C-alpha positions, 0 to 999 in steps of 0.5 A, a space after each residue: 345550567 340547562 339551555 333550551 335544548 338540554 332537557 332529557 325529558 325523563 317523564 316522556 322516555 320509553 322504558 327506564 332508560 329514557 331517550 337517547 341523546 339524539 332524541 332529546 326533547 327541547 324545552 318548547 317540545 316538553 312544554 307542548 306535551 304538558 300543555 296538551 295534557 293540561 288541556 286534555 284534563 280540562 285544567 286549561 281551555 287549550 294547549 295554546 292558552 297554556 303556552 301563552 301563560 307566563 312561564 312561571 305560572 305555567 311551571 307552577 300549574 304543571 307542578 300543581 297538576 302532575 306532582 302529587 304528595 300525600 294528604 297533610 294529615 296522612 297516616 303514612 307520612 311518605 309520598 305514597 304516590 311514588 309507590 306505583 313506580 316501585 310496585 306497579 301493581 299498586 298503580 290502579 289503587 293509588 290512581 284513586 288518590 294520586 
């Protein structure tokens, strides 16, 4: 079980190695980054509004906003949005649908 200080914040690290242990982000800092990005994208009115949400509702909103899956009736039944990690040159094309 992770406490508030146990998150490595993999999505926010530099390069593939992530952050060093002494540079780990706390849960509140991770949520703050997500809240700011939600506000920047216009999903919420402000970062403060996002941080004032019920934690479960905020978690679901983060998942709905940042985790993209293939269309339900896709010809390719895989998470093609993750292909950009394997083949970065596909990133611009995948960005149109992911």
